[in-house]
C-alpha positions in Angstrom: 41.6 171.5 75.5 39.4 171.6 72.4 36.2 169.5 72.2 36.6 166.3 70.2 33.8 167.0 67.7 34.4 163.7 65.9 33.9 161.6 69.1 30.9 163.8 70.1 29.2 163.2 66.7 29.9 159.5 66.8 28.5 159.2 70.4 25.4 161.2 69.5 24.8 158.9 66.5 25.4 155.7 68.6 23.0 156.8 71.3 20.4 157.8 68.6 20.7 154.4 66.9 20.5 152.6 70.3 17.2 154.3 70.9 16.0 153.3 67.5 15.7 156.9 66.3 16.3 158.3 62.8 18.0 161.6 62.4 14.6 163.1 61.5 13.0 161.8 64.7 15.9 163.0 67.0 15.9 166.3 65.2 12.2 166.7 65.9 12.6 165.8 69.6 15.6 168.1 70.0 13.8 170.9 68.0 16.7 171.3 65.5 17.0 171.0 61.8 17.8 167.5 60.4 20.7 169.0 58.4 22.1 170.5 61.6 22.0 167.0 63.3 23.6 165.4 60.3 26.4 168.0 60.3 27.0 167.5 64.1 27.1 163.7 63.7 29.7 164.0 60.9 31.6 166.7 62.8 31.1 169.0 59.9 30.1 171.8 62.2 30.8 172.9 65.8 27.7 172.5 68.0 26.6 175.3 70.3 26.0 174.6 73.9 22.2 175.3 73.7 21.9 172.8 70.8 24.0 170.2 72.6 21.7 170.6 75.6 18.7 170.0 73.5 20.2 167.0 71.9 21.3 165.5 75.3 17.8 166.0 76.6 16.2 164.4 73.5 18.6 161.4 74.0 17.9 161.3 77.8 21.7 161.7 78.2 23.9 163.9 80.3 26.4 166.3 78.7 29.3 164.5 80.3 28.2 161.3 78.7 28.4 163.0 75.3 31.7 164.9 75.7 33.6 162.8 78.3 36.6 162.2 76.1 37.2 166.0 76.0 37.1 166.2 79.8 40.0 165.8 82.2 37.8 164.3 84.9 35.9 161.6 83.1 36.9 158.3 84.8 33.3 157.8 86.2 31.9 157.9 82.7 34.4 155.3 81.5 33.5 153.1 84.4 29.8 153.4 83.6 30.4 152.5 80.0 32.4 149.4 81.1 29.6 148.4 83.5 27.0 148.8 80.7 29.1 146.6 78.4 29.3 143.9 81.1 25.7 144.1 82.3 24.4 141.3 80.0 27.4 139.0 80.3 27.1 135.5 81.7 29.3 134.3 84.5 31.7 132.5 82.2 31.9 135.6 80.0 32.7 137.8 83.0 35.4 135.4 84.1 37.0 135.4 80.7 36.8 139.2 80.3 38.3 139.6 83.8 41.3 137.6 82.8 41.6 139.5 79.5 41.4 142.8 81.3 44.0 141.7 83.9 46.4 140.7 81.2 45.8 143.8 79.1 46.4 146.0 82.2 49.7 144.3 82.9 50.8 144.6 79.3 49.8 148.3 79.3 51.7 149.1 82.5 54.8 147.2 81.4 54.7 149.0 78.0 54.4 152.4 79.6 57.5 151.7 81.8 59.7 151.1 78.8 
């Protein structure tokens, strides 16, 4: 399986923005050129493993957090993302989302059986 460079670049950009960092600031923390980071975020270039490690460390992220959609065993990352999304929900929001997820799961499973 080839790495999904588009998803990787998007995830790096999302994490960078969530930390309130500019490309220049993240580049400095990761000790890479700003143009390199820009190319990675836009999937205009393939990122080397050493560069990806430097970016992950600068973002305080794990490699599997950045590349999980290219991994076969990534369920734990998906669960963490869902938990993060739900962490600030109110009780009534959680109840509504539980009902939505239950319905969506049923629809998906019925659709896959057709």
